[in-house]
C-alpha positions as CSV (number, residue, x, y, z in Angstrom):
1,M,-48.4,73.2,-46.7
2,I,-51.4,75.4,-45.8
3,I,-51.8,78.8,-47.3
4,G,-54.5,81.5,-47.9
5,D,-57.4,80.4,-50.1
6,E,-56.7,83.3,-52.5
7,N,-53.4,81.7,-53.4
8,D,-54.7,78.2,-54.3
9,L,-54.2,78.7,-58.0
10,R,-50.6,79.9,-57.6
11,E,-50.0,76.8,-55.4
12,Q,-51.3,74.5,-58.1
13,L,-49.1,76.2,-60.8
14,D,-46.1,75.9,-58.5
15,R,-46.7,72.2,-58.2
16,A,-47.2,71.8,-62.0
17,F,-44.2,73.6,-63.2
18,G,-41.6,73.2,-60.4
19,P,-39.0,75.7,-59.4
20,V,-37.6,78.4,-61.7
21,T,-33.8,78.2,-61.9
22,P,-32.2,81.6,-62.1
23,S,-29.2,82.3,-64.5
24,P,-16.0,87.0,-36.5
25,A,-14.9,89.2,-34.3
26,P,-15.5,86.2,-32.0
27,I,-18.0,86.1,-29.2
28,E,-16.5,85.1,-25.9
29,G,-16.7,81.9,-24.1
30,A,-20.1,82.4,-22.6
31,V,-21.7,81.9,-26.1
32,R,-20.2,78.5,-26.7
33,R,-19.4,77.5,-30.2
34,G,-22.2,75.5,-31.8
35,K,-24.7,76.7,-29.2
36,A,-25.1,80.4,-30.2
37,I,-28.3,81.0,-32.2
38,R,-26.8,82.7,-35.2
39,G,-30.1,84.4,-36.0
40,R,-30.1,87.1,-38.6
41,R,-26.5,87.4,-39.6
42,R,-25.0,90.2,-41.7
43,A,-25.8,89.5,-45.4
44,G,-23.9,90.4,-48.5
45,A,-25.1,91.0,-52.1
46,V,-25.2,88.1,-54.5
47,A,-23.8,90.4,-57.2
48,S,-20.4,90.2,-55.5
49,L,-20.3,86.7,-54.0
50,A,-16.5,86.6,-53.5
51,V,-16.5,90.0,-51.8
52,A,-19.5,89.0,-49.7
53,A,-18.0,85.8,-48.6
54,A,-14.8,87.5,-47.5
55,A,-16.6,90.2,-45.6
56,V,-19.1,87.9,-43.8
57,A,-16.4,85.5,-42.8
58,V,-14.9,88.0,-40.4
59,A,-18.1,89.7,-39.4
60,V,-19.5,89.7,-35.8
61,P,-22.1,86.9,-35.8
62,L,-25.1,89.1,-35.0
63,S,-27.8,90.9,-36.9
64,Q,-27.2,94.4,-38.0
65,H,-29.9,96.6,-39.6
66,A,-29.5,100.1,-40.7
67,T,-33.3,100.8,-40.8
68,R,-36.4,99.2,-39.3
69,A,-37.5,96.3,-41.3
70,A,-40.9,96.5,-43.0
71,S,-43.6,94.8,-40.9
72,P,-46.5,93.0,-42.7
73,A,-49.6,95.1,-42.1
74,S,-52.1,93.2,-39.9
75,G,-50.7,89.9,-40.9
76,H,-52.1,90.1,-44.5
77,Y,-49.6,88.1,-46.4
78,T,-49.3,84.7,-48.1
79,A,-46.4,82.3,-48.0
80,T,-45.6,78.9,-49.5
81,V,-42.7,76.5,-49.5
82,H,-41.8,73.5,-51.7
83,V,-39.0,71.0,-52.0
84,P,-36.9,71.4,-55.2
85,S,-37.8,69.4,-58.3
86,P,-35.4,66.6,-59.4
87,N,-33.9,68.9,-62.1
88,A,-33.1,71.7,-59.6
89,P,-29.4,72.9,-59.3
90,A,-27.1,71.1,-56.9
91,G,-27.4,72.5,-53.4
92,A,-31.1,73.6,-53.8
93,I,-32.8,73.4,-50.4
94,A,-36.3,74.9,-50.9
95,Y,-38.3,77.4,-52.9
96,G,-41.6,79.2,-52.6
97,T,-43.4,82.5,-52.6
98,I,-44.2,85.4,-50.3
99,N,-47.1,87.5,-51.5
100,G,-46.7,85.9,-54.9
101,Q,-43.0,86.8,-55.1
102,W,-40.8,83.8,-55.8
103,W,-37.7,82.9,-53.7
104,E,-35.2,80.1,-53.7
105,L,-32.5,79.0,-51.2
106,V,-29.3,77.3,-52.5
107,A,-26.1,76.2,-50.8
108,S,-22.8,75.7,-52.4
109,Q,-20.6,72.8,-51.7
110,P,-18.5,73.5,-48.6
111,G,-15.2,75.3,-49.4
112,T,-16.4,76.5,-52.9
113,D,-17.8,79.7,-54.4
114,G,-15.7,82.0,-52.2
115,A,-16.3,80.2,-49.0
116,G,-13.1,79.1,-47.1
117,R,-12.3,75.7,-45.7
118,G,-14.9,74.7,-43.1
119,Q,-17.4,77.2,-44.5
120,Q,-20.4,77.1,-46.9
121,L,-22.0,79.8,-48.9
122,V,-25.8,80.0,-48.6
123,T,-27.7,82.2,-51.2
124,A,-31.3,83.4,-51.1
125,S,-32.5,84.8,-54.4
126,G,-35.7,85.7,-56.2
127,A,-38.0,88.7,-56.3
128,A,-38.9,88.2,-52.6
129,F,-35.3,89.1,-51.7
130,G,-34.7,91.9,-54.2
131,S,-32.9,91.9,-57.5
132,S,-29.5,91.0,-56.0
133,G,-30.6,88.5,-53.3
134,L,-28.7,87.7,-50.2
135,A,-25.6,85.6,-49.5
136,D,-23.9,84.5,-46.2
137,V,-21.0,82.3,-45.2
138,E,-22.0,79.6,-42.7
139,P,-20.3,76.6,-41.1
140,P,-21.2,73.5,-43.2
141,F,-24.6,72.1,-42.5
142,A,-24.6,69.6,-39.6
143,P,-27.3,68.4,-37.2
144,D,-27.2,69.7,-33.6
145,P,-27.1,66.9,-31.1
146,S,-29.1,68.9,-28.7
147,S,-32.1,69.7,-30.9
148,P,-34.0,68.1,-33.8
149,V,-33.5,71.1,-36.1
150,A,-30.6,73.6,-36.1
151,L,-32.2,76.7,-37.6
152,T,-30.4,79.9,-38.5
153,G,-31.2,82.5,-41.1
154,L,-30.7,85.4,-43.5
155,Q,-32.7,88.6,-43.7
156,S,-33.2,91.5,-46.1
157,G,-35.3,94.6,-45.3
158,T,-38.5,92.9,-46.2
159,T,-37.9,89.1,-46.1
160,Q,-36.3,86.6,-43.8
161,C,-35.5,82.9,-44.4
162,Q,-34.6,80.2,-41.9
163,F,-32.7,77.0,-42.8
164,G,-30.8,74.3,-41.1
165,A,-29.9,70.6,-40.7
166,V,-32.4,68.1,-39.2
167,A,-31.7,65.0,-37.1
168,A,-31.9,61.6,-38.6
169,D,-35.3,60.8,-37.1
170,V,-37.0,64.0,-38.3
171,S,-39.6,63.2,-41.1
172,Y,-40.9,66.7,-41.5
173,V,-41.2,70.1,-39.7
174,T,-44.2,72.4,-39.4
175,V,-43.9,76.1,-39.0
176,R,-46.8,78.2,-37.7
177,L,-46.9,81.8,-38.7
178,G,-48.6,84.6,-36.8
179,N,-51.4,85.0,-39.4
180,G,-52.4,81.3,-39.2
181,I,-50.4,79.9,-42.1
182,V,-48.8,76.6,-41.4
183,L,-45.8,75.6,-43.6
184,T,-44.7,72.0,-43.9
185,L,-41.0,71.5,-44.4
186,H,-39.8,68.3,-45.9
187,P,-36.0,67.6,-45.6
188,V,-33.9,67.4,-48.7
189,T,-30.3,66.0,-48.9
190,V,-27.8,68.7,-49.6
191,F,-24.2,67.5,-50.0
192,G,-24.9,64.6,-47.7
193,V,-26.9,66.4,-45.0
194,R,-30.7,66.6,-44.6
195,V,-31.8,70.2,-44.5
196,V,-35.1,72.2,-44.4
197,A,-35.8,75.9,-45.1
198,F,-38.7,78.4,-45.3
199,A,-39.1,82.1,-45.8
200,A,-41.5,84.8,-44.4
201,P,-41.8,88.6,-44.3
202,A,-39.3,90.3,-42.0
203,G,-41.1,91.3,-38.9
204,A,-43.8,88.7,-39.3
205,E,-44.4,86.7,-36.1
206,I,-43.3,83.1,-36.3
207,V,-45.3,81.3,-33.6
208,S,-43.6,77.9,-33.4
209,A,-41.7,75.2,-35.3
210,T,-42.5,71.5,-34.5
211,A,-40.4,68.5,-35.6
212,Y,-42.1,65.2,-36.2
213,S,-40.7,61.6,-36.7
214,A,-42.6,58.8,-38.3
215,H,-44.1,58.1,-34.9
216,G,-45.3,61.6,-33.9
217,E,-44.1,64.8,-32.4
218,I,-40.5,65.0,-31.3
219,A,-40.2,68.6,-30.0
220,A,-41.3,72.1,-30.6
221,A,-39.5,75.5,-30.5
222,I,-41.0,78.9,-29.8
223,P,-38.7,81.5,-31.3
224,F,-37.7,84.9,-30.2
225,N,-39.1,87.3,-32.8
226,D,-36.8,90.3,-33.0
227,P,-39.0,93.4,-33.1
228,I,-37.1,94.8,-36.1
229,G,-36.2,91.6,-37.9
230,G,-36.3,87.8,-38.0
231,A,-36.8,84.9,-35.6
232,S,-34.2,83.0,-33.5
233,F,-34.9,79.4,-32.5
234,G,-33.2,78.1,-29.4
235,L,-34.8,75.8,-26.9
236,W,-36.7,72.7,-28.2
237,L,-39.4,71.5,-25.8
238,K,-40.6,67.9,-25.7
239,P,-44.4,67.2,-25.8
240,G,-45.9,68.2,-22.4
241,Q,-42.8,70.1,-21.3
242,R,-43.7,73.4,-19.6
243,Q,-42.7,76.6,-21.3
244,P,-40.2,78.8,-19.4
245,A,-41.6,82.1,-18.1
246,R,-41.1,85.2,-20.1
247,F,-39.2,88.3,-18.8
248,S,-37.7,91.4,-20.4
249,G,-35.9,94.5,-19.3
250,R,-33.7,97.3,-20.4
251,V,-30.1,96.4,-19.3
252,G,-28.4,99.6,-20.5
253,S,-29.0,102.9,-22.2
254,G,-27.7,106.4,-22.5
255,T,-25.9,108.7,-24.9
256,F,-22.3,108.5,-26.2
257,D,-20.8,111.4,-28.1
258,G,-24.3,112.8,-28.3
259,K,-25.9,109.7,-29.8
260,A,-28.4,107.5,-28.1
261,W,-27.9,103.8,-27.5
262,S,-29.7,101.0,-25.6
263,A,-29.8,97.3,-24.9
264,T,-32.8,95.1,-23.9
265,A,-32.7,91.5,-22.7
266,Y,-35.5,89.0,-23.4
267,V,-35.8,85.7,-21.5
268,G,-38.4,83.0,-22.4
269,P,-39.0,79.7,-24.2
270,W,-36.3,80.7,-26.8
271,G,-33.6,81.1,-24.1
272,L,-31.8,84.4,-23.6
273,C,-31.7,87.2,-26.2
274,V,-30.2,90.7,-26.1
275,V,-31.2,93.4,-28.7
276,D,-28.8,96.3,-29.0
277,R,-29.4,99.6,-30.7
278,G,-26.4,101.7,-31.5
279,G,-25.7,104.9,-33.3
280,G,-27.0,105.6,-36.7
281,G,-30.0,103.3,-36.3
282,V,-27.9,100.1,-36.4
283,S,-29.3,97.3,-34.4
284,G,-28.2,93.8,-33.5
285,S,-29.5,90.8,-31.7
286,S,-27.9,87.7,-30.2
287,C,-29.4,84.6,-28.5
288,V,-28.3,81.6,-26.6
289,P,-30.5,78.6,-25.8
290,V,-30.1,78.7,-22.1
291,L,-31.9,80.5,-19.3
292,A,-29.2,81.3,-16.7
293,G,-25.7,80.4,-15.6
294,L,-23.8,82.1,-18.4
295,G,-21.1,83.6,-16.2
296,T,-19.5,86.9,-17.0
297,S,-18.7,87.7,-20.6
298,V,-19.3,90.1,-23.4
299,M,-21.6,88.2,-25.7
300,F,-21.4,90.4,-28.8
301,W,-21.5,94.0,-29.9
302,T,-23.4,96.0,-32.6
303,A,-21.6,98.3,-35.0
304,G,-22.5,101.9,-35.3
305,T,-21.3,105.2,-33.8
306,P,-21.2,104.4,-31.0
307,E,-20.9,100.7,-30.9
308,V,-22.8,98.8,-28.2
309,A,-21.4,95.9,-26.3
310,S,-23.6,93.6,-24.1
311,G,-23.2,90.5,-22.2
312,S,-24.1,88.3,-19.2
313,A,-22.9,88.7,-15.6
314,A,-22.5,86.1,-12.9
315,A,-24.7,86.4,-9.8
316,Q,-21.9,87.8,-7.6
317,V,-21.0,90.7,-10.0
318,T,-22.2,94.0,-8.7
319,R,-20.4,96.5,-11.0
320,L,-18.3,96.8,-14.0
321,V,-15.7,99.4,-14.9
322,V,-15.3,100.3,-18.6
323,T,-12.2,102.1,-19.7
324,Q,-12.3,103.9,-23.0
325,P,-9.3,104.4,-25.3
326,D,-8.8,108.0,-24.0
327,G,-8.6,106.7,-20.4
328,T,-12.0,107.8,-19.2
329,T,-13.9,105.3,-17.1
330,T,-17.6,104.4,-16.6
331,Q,-19.3,102.5,-13.9
332,V,-21.8,100.0,-15.2
333,R,-24.4,98.2,-13.0
334,P,-25.7,94.8,-14.1
335,V,-29.4,94.3,-14.4
336,Q,-31.2,91.1,-13.6
337,V,-33.8,89.8,-16.1
338,G,-35.3,86.5,-15.0
339,A,-32.6,84.4,-13.5
340,Q,-29.7,86.0,-15.3
341,K,-27.8,89.3,-14.9
342,F,-26.9,91.4,-18.0
343,F,-24.9,94.5,-18.7
344,A,-24.3,96.8,-21.7
345,F,-22.1,99.8,-22.5
346,A,-21.2,102.0,-25.4
347,M,-17.8,102.5,-27.0
348,S,-16.4,104.5,-29.8
349,A,-16.0,102.8,-33.2
350,G,-12.5,102.1,-34.5
351,H,-9.6,99.8,-33.8
352,K,-8.8,101.1,-30.4
353,K,-8.8,99.0,-27.2
354,V,-11.7,99.2,-24.7
355,R,-11.1,97.5,-21.4
356,W,-13.8,96.2,-19.1
357,A,-13.5,94.6,-15.7
358,A,-16.3,93.1,-13.4
359,Y,-16.1,93.1,-9.6
360,D,-18.1,91.6,-6.8
361,S,-19.4,93.5,-3.7
362,S,-16.0,93.1,-2.0
363,G,-14.1,94.6,-4.9
364,H,-12.6,91.3,-6.1
365,L,-12.1,91.0,-9.8
366,V,-14.5,88.4,-11.3
367,A,-13.7,88.8,-15.0
368,S,-12.2,91.2,-17.5
369,S,-11.3,91.5,-21.1
370,T,-10.1,93.9,-23.8
371,L,-12.4,94.7,-26.8
372,I,-11.2,96.1,-30.0
373,P,-14.3,97.5,-31.8
374,D,-14.6,96.3,-35.4
375,A,-11.8,93.9,-34.8
376,G,-12.2,91.4,-32.0
377,V,-11.5,90.4,-28.5
378,S,-8.1,90.1,-26.9
379,G,-7.2,88.7,-23.5
């Protein structure tokens, strides 16, 4: 690992003493299971793990932030990461410091500690994450056949952490941060799966992650850095492979019941990402590791008043009609960003059905669905 010179002493002490052990509403078919970058998911407090596990298990898989995350001033921060010592608790993935504040990431055995069958509880604790820490329910760790590292993450107001399984041939992973720090992640085996993790300030730029085998570089990923939160890793590029061009554009905005909302799409070496901002300052982001060809579907929505739904549209779609629970309708025009069309619209919060339908220039129906805000999607 490489850190700021002023933190060398702390680095040596960390090595000497080892870690301190402390006492969906579903997205639709366009975001295919296992391919969605589950970025900064809703996090619960460690103080009520059973409640947090139950709540997150049914949450929309997207980031939701009530306020803007603190951004490190001018990149003046320090960060370290270490593998757990041999006497660390079962499930320990990594530990380290951010600006001298300690953090640790631990996973429970799948199906335990409040996580249901086919789920795993991941807990980030330590001063860097606040007194109560963060917890989230995830699918059990498993390598992604399409990438050397399957990174996802948790986030508090001031700290983000990224973690995930690595492929069998990955010896180590380097992560370059925006202030020049380079973290070296060494896989550890957690309940039979090799996993890596690191943490950084929320809002800090993560420049890239690079996976190496014993023979050299395998692939590198340039993440999407959410302006208000953490990073989402999507496409992994092999050495010498050209980076996709970057595009961005506002795909929807307006007011609903007197409150402003917006949605912005970002296309680049991370794939496709949409950032929604709903009522009450709540924001959410979702990414998929593709550049085009998603078809027509609502990808996700962000809670708030109003809630904001956004998605992708096929090339032939020229308009959408959104029908609110009271019967009022709104015409929505898709916006092209890069090679993909996107759309977004606002809807009232609550368990009332909102219907949308997409049409081509001849008026033929291309796709449709019913959304139930705060609940899910029906056919």
